MMTF fields as JSON, N, C-alpha, C and O atoms, coordinates in Angstrom:
{
  "mmtfVersion": "1.0.0",
  "mmtfProducer": "UNKNOWN",
  "numBonds": 499,
  "numAtoms": 500,
  "numGroups": 125,
  "numChains": 1,
  "numModels": 1,
  "chainsPerModel": [1],
  "groupsPerChain": [125],
  "chainIdList": ["A"],
  "bondAtomList": [4, 2, 8, 6, 12, 10, 16, 14, 20, 18, 24, 22, 28, 26, 32, 30, 36, 34, 40, 38, 44, 42, 48, 46, 52, 50, 56, 54, 60, 58, 64, 62, 68, 66, 72, 70, 76, 74, 80, 78, 84, 82, 88, 86, 92, 90, 96, 94, 100, 98, 104, 102, 108, 106, 112, 110, 116, 114, 120, 118, 124, 122, 128, 126, 132, 130, 136, 134, 140, 138, 144, 142, 148, 146, 152, 150, 156, 154, 160, 158, 164, 162, 168, 166, 172, 170, 176, 174, 180, 178, 184, 182, 188, 186, 192, 190, 196, 194, 200, 198, 204, 202, 208, 206, 212, 210, 216, 214, 220, 218, 224, 222, 228, 226, 232, 230, 236, 234, 240, 238, 244, 242, 248, 246, 252, 250, 256, 254, 260, 258, 264, 262, 268, 266, 272, 270, 276, 274, 280, 278, 284, 282, 288, 286, 292, 290, 296, 294, 300, 298, 304, 302, 308, 306, 312, 310, 316, 314, 320, 318, 324, 322, 328, 326, 332, 330, 336, 334, 340, 338, 344, 342, 348, 346, 352, 350, 356, 354, 360, 358, 364, 362, 368, 366, 372, 370, 376, 374, 380, 378, 384, 382, 388, 386, 392, 390, 396, 394, 400, 398, 404, 402, 408, 406, 412, 410, 416, 414, 420, 418, 424, 422, 428, 426, 432, 430, 436, 434, 440, 438, 444, 442, 448, 446, 452, 450, 456, 454, 460, 458, 464, 462, 468, 466, 472, 470, 476, 474, 480, 478, 484, 482, 488, 486, 492, 490, 496, 494],
  "bondOrderList": [1, 1, 1, 1, 1, 1, 1, 1, 1, 1, 1, 1, 1, 1, 1, 1, 1, 1, 1, 1, 1, 1, 1, 1, 1, 1, 1, 1, 1, 1, 1, 1, 1, 1, 1, 1, 1, 1, 1, 1, 1, 1, 1, 1, 1, 1, 1, 1, 1, 1, 1, 1, 1, 1, 1, 1, 1, 1, 1, 1, 1, 1, 1, 1, 1, 1, 1, 1, 1, 1, 1, 1, 1, 1, 1, 1, 1, 1, 1, 1, 1, 1, 1, 1, 1, 1, 1, 1, 1, 1, 1, 1, 1, 1, 1, 1, 1, 1, 1, 1, 1, 1, 1, 1, 1, 1, 1, 1, 1, 1, 1, 1, 1, 1, 1, 1, 1, 1, 1, 1, 1, 1, 1, 1],
  "groupList": [{"groupName": "MET", "atomNameList": ["N", "CA", "C", "O"], "elementList": ["N", "C", "C", "O"], "formalChargeList": [0, 0, 0, 0], "bondAtomList": [1, 0, 2, 1, 3, 2], "bondOrderList": [1, 1, 2], "singleLetterCode": "M", "chemCompType": "L-PEPTIDE LINKING"}, {"groupName": "THR", "atomNameList": ["N", "CA", "C", "O"], "elementList": ["N", "C", "C", "O"], "formalChargeList": [0, 0, 0, 0], "bondAtomList": [1, 0, 2, 1, 3, 2], "bondOrderList": [1, 1, 2], "singleLetterCode": "T", "chemCompType": "L-PEPTIDE LINKING"}, {"groupName": "ALA", "atomNameList": ["N", "CA", "C", "O"], "elementList": ["N", "C", "C", "O"], "formalChargeList": [0, 0, 0, 0], "bondAtomList": [1, 0, 2, 1, 3, 2], "bondOrderList": [1, 1, 2], "singleLetterCode": "A", "chemCompType": "L-PEPTIDE LINKING"}, {"groupName": "LYS", "atomNameList": ["N", "CA", "C", "O"], "elementList": ["N", "C", "C", "O"], "formalChargeList": [0, 0, 0, 0], "bondAtomList": [1, 0, 2, 1, 3, 2], "bondOrderList": [1, 1, 2], "singleLetterCode": "K", "chemCompType": "L-PEPTIDE LINKING"}, {"groupName": "GLN", "atomNameList": ["N", "CA", "C", "O"], "elementList": ["N", "C", "C", "O"], "formalChargeList": [0, 0, 0, 0], "bondAtomList": [1, 0, 2, 1, 3, 2], "bondOrderList": [1, 1, 2], "singleLetterCode": "Q", "chemCompType": "L-PEPTIDE LINKING"}, {"groupName": "PRO", "atomNameList": ["N", "CA", "C", "O"], "elementList": ["N", "C", "C", "O"], "formalChargeList": [0, 0, 0, 0], "bondAtomList": [1, 0, 2, 1, 3, 2], "bondOrderList": [1, 1, 2], "singleLetterCode": "P", "chemCompType": "L-PEPTIDE LINKING"}, {"groupName": "CYS", "atomNameList": ["N", "CA", "C", "O"], "elementList": ["N", "C", "C", "O"], "formalChargeList": [0, 0, 0, 0], "bondAtomList": [1, 0, 2, 1, 3, 2], "bondOrderList": [1, 1, 2], "singleLetterCode": "C", "chemCompType": "L-PEPTIDE LINKING"}, {"groupName": "VAL", "atomNameList": ["N", "CA", "C", "O"], "elementList": ["N", "C", "C", "O"], "formalChargeList": [0, 0, 0, 0], "bondAtomList": [1, 0, 2, 1, 3, 2], "bondOrderList": [1, 1, 2], "singleLetterCode": "V", "chemCompType": "L-PEPTIDE LINKING"}, {"groupName": "LEU", "atomNameList": ["N", "CA", "C", "O"], "elementList": ["N", "C", "C", "O"], "formalChargeList": [0, 0, 0, 0], "bondAtomList": [1, 0, 2, 1, 3, 2], "bondOrderList": [1, 1, 2], "singleLetterCode": "L", "chemCompType": "L-PEPTIDE LINKING"}, {"groupName": "ILE", "atomNameList": ["N", "CA", "C", "O"], "elementList": ["N", "C", "C", "O"], "formalChargeList": [0, 0, 0, 0], "bondAtomList": [1, 0, 2, 1, 3, 2], "bondOrderList": [1, 1, 2], "singleLetterCode": "I", "chemCompType": "L-PEPTIDE LINKING"}, {"groupName": "GLU", "atomNameList": ["N", "CA", "C", "O"], "elementList": ["N", "C", "C", "O"], "formalChargeList": [0, 0, 0, 0], "bondAtomList": [1, 0, 2, 1, 3, 2], "bondOrderList": [1, 1, 2], "singleLetterCode": "E", "chemCompType": "L-PEPTIDE LINKING"}, {"groupName": "ASP", "atomNameList": ["N", "CA", "C", "O"], "elementList": ["N", "C", "C", "O"], "formalChargeList": [0, 0, 0, 0], "bondAtomList": [1, 0, 2, 1, 3, 2], "bondOrderList": [1, 1, 2], "singleLetterCode": "D", "chemCompType": "L-PEPTIDE LINKING"}, {"groupName": "ARG", "atomNameList": ["N", "CA", "C", "O"], "elementList": ["N", "C", "C", "O"], "formalChargeList": [0, 0, 0, 0], "bondAtomList": [1, 0, 2, 1, 3, 2], "bondOrderList": [1, 1, 2], "singleLetterCode": "R", "chemCompType": "L-PEPTIDE LINKING"}, {"groupName": "PHE", "atomNameList": ["N", "CA", "C", "O"], "elementList": ["N", "C", "C", "O"], "formalChargeList": [0, 0, 0, 0], "bondAtomList": [1, 0, 2, 1, 3, 2], "bondOrderList": [1, 1, 2], "singleLetterCode": "F", "chemCompType": "L-PEPTIDE LINKING"}, {"groupName": "SER", "atomNameList": ["N", "CA", "C", "O"], "elementList": ["N", "C", "C", "O"], "formalChargeList": [0, 0, 0, 0], "bondAtomList": [1, 0, 2, 1, 3, 2], "bondOrderList": [1, 1, 2], "singleLetterCode": "S", "chemCompType": "L-PEPTIDE LINKING"}, {"groupName": "GLY", "atomNameList": ["N", "CA", "C", "O"], "elementList": ["N", "C", "C", "O"], "formalChargeList": [0, 0, 0, 0], "bondAtomList": [1, 0, 2, 1, 3, 2], "bondOrderList": [1, 1, 2], "singleLetterCode": "G", "chemCompType": "PEPTIDE LINKING"}, {"groupName": "TYR", "atomNameList": ["N", "CA", "C", "O"], "elementList": ["N", "C", "C", "O"], "formalChargeList": [0, 0, 0, 0], "bondAtomList": [1, 0, 2, 1, 3, 2], "bondOrderList": [1, 1, 2], "singleLetterCode": "Y", "chemCompType": "L-PEPTIDE LINKING"}, {"groupName": "TRP", "atomNameList": ["N", "CA", "C", "O"], "elementList": ["N", "C", "C", "O"], "formalChargeList": [0, 0, 0, 0], "bondAtomList": [1, 0, 2, 1, 3, 2], "bondOrderList": [1, 1, 2], "singleLetterCode": "W", "chemCompType": "L-PEPTIDE LINKING"}, {"groupName": "HIS", "atomNameList": ["N", "CA", "C", "O"], "elementList": ["N", "C", "C", "O"], "formalChargeList": [0, 0, 0, 0], "bondAtomList": [1, 0, 2, 1, 3, 2], "bondOrderList": [1, 1, 2], "singleLetterCode": "H", "chemCompType": "L-PEPTIDE LINKING"}],
  "groupTypeList": [0, 1, 2, 3, 4, 5, 6, 7, 8, 9, 7, 10, 11, 11, 11, 11, 7, 12, 10, 13, 0, 10, 8, 8, 7, 14, 14, 1, 15, 16, 11, 1, 0, 1, 2, 12, 11, 15, 10, 10, 2, 8, 2, 3, 0, 12, 4, 12, 3, 5, 6, 8, 7, 8, 8, 11, 8, 4, 0, 5, 12, 0, 11, 15, 17, 10, 13, 12, 10, 12, 4, 8, 4, 11, 7, 14, 8, 12, 18, 9, 5, 7, 7, 6, 7, 1, 2, 13, 13, 11, 5, 10, 4, 7, 1, 12, 3, 8, 15, 8, 12, 6, 9, 5, 3, 5, 2, 11, 13, 5, 14, 9, 9, 11, 2, 7, 10, 2, 1, 6, 15, 18, 5, 5, 5],
  "groupIdList": [1, 2, 3, 4, 5, 6, 7, 8, 9, 10, 11, 12, 13, 14, 15, 16, 17, 18, 19, 20, 21, 22, 23, 24, 25, 26, 27, 28, 29, 30, 31, 32, 33, 34, 35, 36, 37, 38, 39, 40, 41, 42, 43, 44, 45, 46, 47, 48, 49, 50, 51, 52, 53, 54, 55, 56, 57, 58, 59, 60, 61, 62, 63, 64, 65, 66, 67, 68, 69, 70, 71, 72, 73, 74, 75, 76, 77, 78, 79, 80, 81, 82, 83, 84, 85, 86, 87, 88, 89, 90, 91, 92, 93, 94, 95, 96, 97, 98, 99, 100, 101, 102, 103, 104, 105, 106, 107, 108, 109, 110, 111, 112, 113, 114, 115, 116, 117, 118, 119, 120, 121, 122, 123, 124, 125],
  "secStructList": [7, 7, 7, 7, 7, 7, 3, 3, 3, 3, 3, 7, 1, 7, 2, 2, 2, 2, 2, 2, 2, 2, 2, 2, 2, 2, 2, 6, 6, 7, 3, 3, 3, 3, 3, 1, 1, 2, 2, 2, 2, 2, 2, 2, 2, 2, 2, 1, 7, 7, 1, 3, 3, 3, 3, 7, 1, 7, 7, 1, 1, 1, 7, 2, 2, 2, 2, 2, 2, 2, 2, 2, 2, 7, 6, 6, 6, 6, 6, 1, 7, 3, 3, 3, 3, 3, 1, 7, 7, 7, 2, 2, 2, 2, 2, 2, 2, 2, 7, 7, 3, 3, 3, 3, 1, 1, 7, 7, 2, 2, 2, 2, 2, 2, 2, 2, 2, 2, 2, 2, 7, 7, 7, 7, 7],
  "xCoordList": [39.93, 40.461, 39.699, 39.524, 39.248, 38.502, 39.455, 40.49, 39.085, 39.905, 39.73, 38.672, 40.795, 40.711, 39.835, 39.824, 39.101, 38.324, 39.287, 40.423, 38.844, 39.663, 39.904, 39.012, 41.107, 41.502, 41.769, 42.422, 41.259, 41.465, 42.283, 41.96, 43.339, 44.167, 43.72, 43.7, 43.36, 42.912, 44.041, 44.421, 44.58, 45.705, 45.203, 44.962, 45.048, 44.408, 44.892, 44.855, 45.345, 45.861, 44.777, 45.001, 43.618, 42.532, 41.816, 41.239, 41.854, 41.281, 39.812, 39.4, 39.02, 37.58, 37.301, 36.468, 37.989, 37.78, 38.238, 37.55, 39.394, 39.922, 38.959, 38.672, 38.462, 37.546, 36.223, 35.668, 35.724, 34.487, 34.67, 33.821, 35.78, 36.041, 36.219, 35.775, 36.865, 37.037, 35.67, 35.424, 34.798, 33.448, 32.675, 32.014, 32.76, 32.07, 32.53, 31.706, 33.829, 34.37, 34.118, 33.734, 34.33, 34.13, 32.651, 32.335, 31.753, 30.32, 29.84, 28.77, 30.616, 30.245, 30.917, 30.768, 31.66, 32.195, 33.678, 34.176, 34.394, 35.835, 36.585, 36.147, 37.726, 38.642, 39.298, 39.424, 39.71, 40.409, 41.679, 41.784, 42.626, 43.808, 43.837, 43.323, 44.431, 44.543, 45.973, 46.74, 46.303, 47.605, 47.414, 46.539, 48.241, 48.137, 48.997, 48.833, 49.915, 50.785, 51.373, 51.172, 52.097, 52.651, 53.656, 53.713, 54.445, 55.457, 54.795, 55.19, 53.8, 53.062, 52.335, 52.253, 51.817, 51.107, 52.028, 51.648, 53.219, 54.158, 54.5, 54.577, 54.703, 55.013, 53.854, 54.072, 52.637, 51.472, 51.256, 50.838, 51.537, 51.389, 52.353, 52.051, 53.489, 54.457, 54.006, 54.388, 53.189, 52.669, 51.505, 51.432, 50.615, 49.452, 49.131, 48.887, 49.132, 48.894, 47.402, 46.583, 47.046, 45.632, 45.251, 46.114, 43.964, 43.494, 43.392, 43.308, 43.399, 43.281, 43.782, 43.628, 44.388, 44.771, 43.924, 43.901, 43.228, 42.526, 43.451, 43.701, 43.961, 45.086, 44.741, 44.26, 44.994, 44.978, 46.319, 47.317, 46.361, 47.632, 48.341, 49.568, 47.582, 48.183, 48.224, 47.233, 49.422, 49.628, 51.003, 51.886, 51.194, 52.514, 53.469, 53.059, 54.68, 55.76, 56.029, 57.038, 55.172, 55.294, 53.932, 52.976, 53.85, 52.573, 52.263, 53.069, 51.103, 50.667, 51.507, 51.65, 52.065, 52.922, 54.176, 54.54, 54.829, 56.036, 55.687, 56.425, 54.567, 54.12, 54.043, 54.58, 53.368, 53.176, 54.518, 54.723, 55.42, 56.745, 57.46, 58.022, 57.432, 58.094, 57.378, 58.022, 56.057, 55.304, 55.717, 55.939, 55.817, 56.161, 57.603, 57.925, 58.462, 59.853, 59.992, 61.012, 58.976, 59.028, 58.343, 57.129, 59.128, 58.617, 57.471, 56.555, 57.508, 56.47, 55.177, 54.151, 55.216, 54.039, 53.491, 52.349, 54.256, 53.869, 52.589, 51.931, 52.218, 51.03, 49.726, 48.641, 49.82, 48.624, 47.942, 48.575, 46.672, 45.959, 45.759, 45.618, 45.754, 45.588, 44.555, 44.566, 43.659, 42.711, 42.885, 42.876, 43.042, 43.17, 41.786, 40.826, 41.709, 40.518, 41.067, 41.607, 40.93, 41.675, 40.973, 40.177, 41.287, 40.801, 41.635, 41.186, 42.857, 43.688, 43.153, 43.534, 42.286, 41.631, 41.853, 41.038, 42.962, 43.239, 43.451, 44.585, 42.363, 42.467, 43.489, 44.141, 43.634, 44.615, 46.024, 46.833, 46.335, 47.669, 47.931, 49.009, 46.95, 47.126, 47.287, 48.155, 46.466, 46.568, 47.908, 48.559, 48.318, 49.579, 50.769, 51.663, 50.792, 51.951, 51.917, 52.957, 50.736, 50.656, 49.937, 50.063, 49.194, 48.446, 47.307, 46.977, 46.698, 45.671, 44.331, 44.259, 43.284, 41.928, 41.787, 42.376, 41.005, 40.76, 39.275, 38.437, 38.981, 37.644, 37.801, 38.571, 37.089, 37.284, 36.66, 35.675, 37.253, 36.653, 35.873, 36.284, 34.784, 34.22, 33.846, 33.311, 34.136, 34.045, 32.627, 31.66, 32.555, 31.324, 31.327, 31.981, 30.586, 30.685, 30.306, 30.975, 29.267, 29.01, 30.2, 30.469, 30.904, 32.076, 33.189, 33.895, 33.346, 34.367, 34.02, 34.871, 32.78, 32.369, 32.46, 32.891, 32.064, 32.186, 33.641, 33.931, 34.557, 35.983, 36.488, 37.245, 36.068, 36.485, 35.956, 36.712, 34.669, 34.072, 34.628, 34.84, 34.871, 35.415, 36.832, 37.234, 37.574, 38.961, 39.089, 39.847, 38.363, 38.531, 37.5, 37.649, 36.464, 35.379, 34.457, 34.689, 33.449, 32.525, 33.055, 33.5, 33.018, 33.515, 32.59, 31.385, 33.169, 32.301, 31.338, 31.67, 30.131, 29.14, 29.591, 28.874],
  "yCoordList": [11.991, 11.353, 10.054, 9.26, 9.835, 8.625, 7.521, 7.777, 6.297, 5.15, 4.889, 5.138, 4.382, 4.027, 2.791, 1.895, 2.764, 1.589, 0.445, 0.685, -0.798, -1.923, -1.801, -1.41, -2.139, -1.985, -3.346, -4.203, -3.533, -4.759, -4.392, -3.441, -5.154, -4.958, -5.937, -7.148, -5.402, -6.209, -6.218, -5.171, -7.409, -7.554, -8.29, -9.497, -7.553, -8.08, -7.277, -6.047, -7.954, -7.247, -6.82, -5.902, -7.455, -7.089, -5.864, -5.925, -4.753, -3.49, -3.623, -3.15, -4.256, -4.373, -5.2, -4.821, -6.319, -7.182, -6.456, -6.489, -5.802, -5.07, -3.965, -3.817, -3.192, -2.097, -2.626, -2.037, -3.726, -4.289, -4.81, -4.577, -5.519, -6.022, -4.865, -4.944, -3.8, -2.627, -2.03, -1.69, -1.904, -1.387, -2.3, -1.823, -3.594, -4.568, -4.46, -4.358, -4.482, -4.463, -3.112, -3.063, -2.026, -0.698, -0.423, 0.316, -1.005, -0.782, -1.406, -1.055, -2.32, -2.928, -2.229, -2.664, -1.142, -0.32, -0.437, 0.162, -1.188, -1.336, -0.353, -0.042, 0.135, 0.86, -0.157, -1.33, 0.285, -0.611, 0.049, 1.272, -0.795, -0.421, -1.407, -2.518, -1.017, -1.944, -1.971, -1.022, -3.1, -3.271, -4.122, -4.987, -3.87, -4.602, -5.86, -6.694, -6.001, -7.178, -7.307, -6.442, -8.39, -8.664, -7.645, -7.337, -7.122, -6.134, -4.867, -4.36, -4.375, -3.199, -3.502, -2.64, -4.71, -5.097, -5.063, -4.539, -5.606, -5.605, -4.182, -3.885, -3.302, -1.897, -1.242, -0.519, -1.482, -0.874, -1.442, -0.718, -2.735, -3.356, -2.744, -2.694, -2.288, -1.664, -0.261, 0.227, 0.393, 1.723, 1.654, 2.447, 0.722, 0.538, -0.942, -1.573, -1.491, -2.911, -3.215, -2.738, -3.996, -4.374, -5.481, -6.179, -5.629, -6.734, -8.022, -9.117, -7.88, -9.03, -8.639, -7.496, -9.611, -9.452, -10.416, -11.618, -9.878, -10.707, -10.78, -9.769, -11.968, -12.15, -12.967, -14.096, -12.381, -13.143, -13.861, -13.36, -15.015, -15.741, -15.449, -15.358, -15.301, -15.149, -13.671, -13.088, -13.079, -11.651, -11.461, -12.299, -10.356, -10.064, -9.552, -9.334, -9.372, -8.841, -9.725, -10.429, -9.716, -10.634, -11.276, -10.602, -12.59, -13.278, -13.55, -13.254, -14.108, -14.378, -15.402, -15.333, -16.351, -17.368, -16.71, -16.969, -15.862, -15.179, -14.166, -14.026, -13.463, -12.534, -13.242, -12.76, -14.389, -15.117, -15.552, -15.474, -16.005, -16.404, -15.223, -15.36, -14.081, -12.89, -12.366, -11.907, -12.432, -11.992, -12.808, -12.25, -14.101, -14.966, -14.76, -15.056, -14.26, -13.976, -12.658, -12.42, -11.798, -10.473, -10.533, -10.717, -10.378, -10.498, -9.521, -9.844, -8.341, -7.341, -7.605, -6.988, -8.511, -8.765, -10.182, -10.424, -11.102, -12.525, -12.845, -13.837, -12.032, -12.292, -11.863, -12.204, -11.125, -10.604, -11.731, -12.354, -11.995, -13.077, -12.794, -11.649, -13.884, -13.807, -14.844, -15.982, -14.427, -15.34, -15.165, -14.04, -16.262, -16.204, -16.056, -16.709, -15.186, -15.061, -15.198, -14.242, -16.383, -16.666, -17.648, -18.479, -17.533, -18.486, -19.761, -20.815, -19.663, -20.85, -21.523, -21.166, -22.481, -23.03, -24.518, -25.326, -24.856, -26.215, -26.093, -25.948, -26.152, -25.851, -26.707, -26.231, -27.958, -28.814, -28.306, -28.289, -27.889, -27.382, -26.06, -25.857, -25.165, -23.87, -24.075, -23.46, -24.925, -25.188, -25.835, -25.458, -26.795, -27.492, -26.551, -26.559, -25.742, -24.878, -23.572, -23.095, -22.995, -21.668, -21.649, -20.682, -22.692, -22.718, -21.72, -21.194, -21.451, -20.42, -20.983, -21.972, -20.339, -20.609, -19.954, -18.903, -20.575, -20.012, -19.815, -20.634, -18.7, -18.435, -18.393, -17.579, -19.251, -19.307, -18.129, -17.547, -17.791, -16.827, -17.624, -18.741, -17.125, -15.833, -15.847, -16.829, -14.745, -14.662, -14.826, -14.306, -15.562, -15.726, -14.589, -14.681, -13.511, -12.293, -12.478, -11.904, -13.249, -13.48, -14.156, -13.878, -15.034, -15.686, -14.687, -14.801, -13.711, -12.681, -11.867, -11.656, -11.414, -10.622, -11.459, -10.955, -12.723, -13.606, -13.721, -13.67, -13.876, -13.983, -12.697, -12.738, -11.558, -10.265, -10.114, -9.778, -10.358, -10.182, -11.172, -10.811, -12.421, -13.413, -13.051, -13.356, -12.412, -12.073, -10.705, -10.548, -9.73, -8.336, -7.898, -6.837, -8.686, -8.246, -7.318, -7.046, -6.849, -5.915, -4.508, -4.143, -3.707, -2.329, -1.513, -1.757, -0.53, 0.321, 1.098, 1.427, 1.403, 2.146, 3.561, 4.305],
  "zCoordList": [73.173, 71.984, 71.749, 72.673, 70.526, 70.209, 69.772, 69.158, 70.1, 69.707, 68.218, 67.638, 67.622, 66.214, 66.045, 66.889, 64.935, 64.578, 64.278, 63.87, 64.475, 64.027, 62.519, 61.766, 62.097, 60.699, 60.063, 60.658, 58.854, 58.083, 56.848, 56.136, 56.604, 55.412, 54.336, 54.554, 53.171, 52.029, 51.013, 50.488, 50.735, 49.817, 48.581, 48.619, 47.489, 46.274, 45.077, 45.103, 44.031, 42.856, 41.873, 41.084, 41.898, 40.994, 41.56, 42.645, 40.824, 41.311, 41.685, 42.745, 40.834, 41.092, 42.344, 43.168, 42.486, 43.658, 44.92, 45.941, 44.854, 46.007, 46.439, 47.627, 45.477, 45.801, 46.368, 47.295, 45.818, 46.331, 47.752, 48.613, 48.005, 49.357, 50.339, 51.485, 49.89, 50.749, 51.104, 52.261, 50.128, 50.366, 51.318, 52.24, 51.097, 51.94, 53.391, 54.301, 53.604, 54.971, 55.64, 56.809, 54.917, 55.521, 55.813, 56.746, 55.033, 55.262, 56.568, 57.065, 57.124, 58.402, 59.58, 60.722, 59.315, 60.389, 60.66, 61.613, 59.852, 60.049, 59.162, 58.054, 59.659, 58.795, 57.875, 58.227, 56.714, 55.791, 55.276, 55.187, 54.945, 54.172, 53.027, 53.152, 51.908, 50.795, 50.282, 50.443, 49.656, 49.025, 47.781, 47.737, 46.765, 45.494, 45.452, 44.561, 46.41, 46.45, 47.844, 48.698, 48.067, 49.384, 49.863, 51.053, 48.958, 49.335, 49.893, 50.942, 49.188, 49.646, 50.964, 51.838, 51.104, 52.328, 53.538, 54.584, 53.416, 54.543, 54.96, 56.152, 53.989, 54.3, 55.038, 56.01, 54.596, 55.249, 56.647, 57.551, 56.834, 58.146, 59.164, 60.357, 58.702, 59.606, 60.016, 61.08, 59.17, 59.478, 60.461, 61.4, 60.247, 61.117, 61.179, 60.15, 62.363, 62.545, 62.374, 63.159, 61.363, 61.187, 62.168, 62.701, 62.394, 63.223, 62.4, 62.957, 61.058, 60.159, 58.783, 58.352, 58.094, 56.696, 55.87, 56.134, 54.864, 53.876, 52.675, 52.019, 52.384, 51.466, 50.238, 50.338, 49.078, 47.827, 47.74, 48.258, 47.102, 46.968, 45.657, 45.621, 44.583, 43.26, 42.883, 42.442, 43.077, 42.794, 42.18, 42.361, 41.449, 40.891, 41.977, 43.118, 41.632, 42.466, 43.672, 43.689, 44.672, 45.807, 46.039, 46.425, 45.801, 45.952, 47.425, 48.307, 47.67, 49.03, 49.76, 50.981, 49.029, 49.646, 50.233, 51.38, 49.438, 49.918, 51.009, 51.985, 50.847, 51.888, 53.236, 54.233, 53.253, 54.517, 55.103, 56.314, 54.258, 54.72, 55.386, 56.473, 54.731, 55.281, 56.524, 57.468, 56.523, 57.696, 58.919, 59.993, 58.76, 59.894, 60.365, 61.515, 59.493, 59.871, 60.622, 61.268, 60.545, 61.164, 62.528, 62.616, 63.577, 64.941, 65.208, 65.965, 64.604, 64.866, 64.088, 64.375, 63.11, 62.264, 62.368, 61.977, 62.873, 62.819, 63.571, 63.259, 64.553, 65.368, 64.677, 65.149, 63.574, 62.91, 62.124, 61.272, 62.399, 61.716, 60.22, 59.792, 59.449, 58.0, 57.576, 58.044, 56.679, 56.033, 54.531, 54.032, 53.814, 52.354, 51.728, 52.137, 50.734, 49.892, 48.483, 47.926, 47.906, 46.697, 45.769, 46.203, 44.487, 43.492, 43.527, 43.077, 44.066, 44.262, 45.509, 46.624, 45.33, 46.502, 46.607, 46.162, 47.197, 47.626, 49.13, 49.585, 49.911, 51.337, 52.07, 52.999, 51.666, 52.334, 52.103, 53.03, 50.872, 50.574, 51.293, 51.852, 51.278, 51.946, 53.445, 54.065, 54.028, 55.464, 55.792, 56.767, 54.992, 55.24, 55.103, 55.949, 54.05, 53.792, 54.577, 55.031, 54.737, 55.347, 56.692, 57.443, 57.001, 58.243, 58.283, 59.346, 57.125, 57.03, 56.593, 55.864, 57.051, 56.556, 55.19, 54.937, 54.308, 52.979, 52.727, 53.106, 52.074, 51.559, 50.04, 49.531, 49.306, 47.851, 47.123, 47.576, 45.983, 45.061, 44.034, 43.719, 43.498, 43.867, 45.337, 45.851, 46.0, 47.447, 47.963, 47.407, 49.036, 49.797, 50.819, 51.858, 50.515, 51.317, 52.785, 53.644, 53.118, 54.546, 55.245, 56.413, 54.541, 55.131, 55.408, 56.41, 54.526, 54.744, 55.987, 56.851, 56.078, 57.243, 58.511, 59.548, 58.452, 59.623, 60.073, 61.268, 59.108, 59.44, 60.085, 61.055, 59.542, 60.099, 61.52, 62.431, 61.714, 63.041, 64.05, 65.208, 63.636, 64.544, 64.984, 66.107, 64.113, 64.417, 65.08, 66.036, 64.586, 65.037, 66.06, 66.666, 66.265, 67.128, 66.353, 65.175, 66.991, 66.333, 66.496, 67.584, 65.439, 65.559, 66.455, 66.501, 67.176, 67.991, 67.115, 65.976, 67.634, 66.82, 66.512, 65.843]
}
C-alpha cells in the first residue's frame, strides 16, 4: 500500500484563482483539496486532514476570519497550519487577530510553494 501524498487545502471563492493555485500546488507533487468558503473548508478538513490550509479571508457565507475562529475551537482541526493568501493585506492586523502569516494577492507564487514546502515537507517522488 502506498502512502498518501501530503495534501494542501486551498480555500478561495474566486474560481480562476482557486483553479490556478490548485494547478500550482499539484504541479509540485502535492495532493490538493479545494473549498469555496470556510464552511466547506471545515467539512473537507474533517474528511481528510491537510498538512496546510491556504486561506483567503474575504469570502461569502463563512469568511476566513470566522473559519479560523471555528478551526481553533475544534480540537481535531486546531493543529493544522494555515497561511493566508489574500488581497486583504494588513499583516499586523492579521497576525494580531489570527496569528497567521500572509501572502498578498496578486499571489507571489514562489512564496506559496515555499510556504507549502516549509510546512508539509517535500512530497515523495
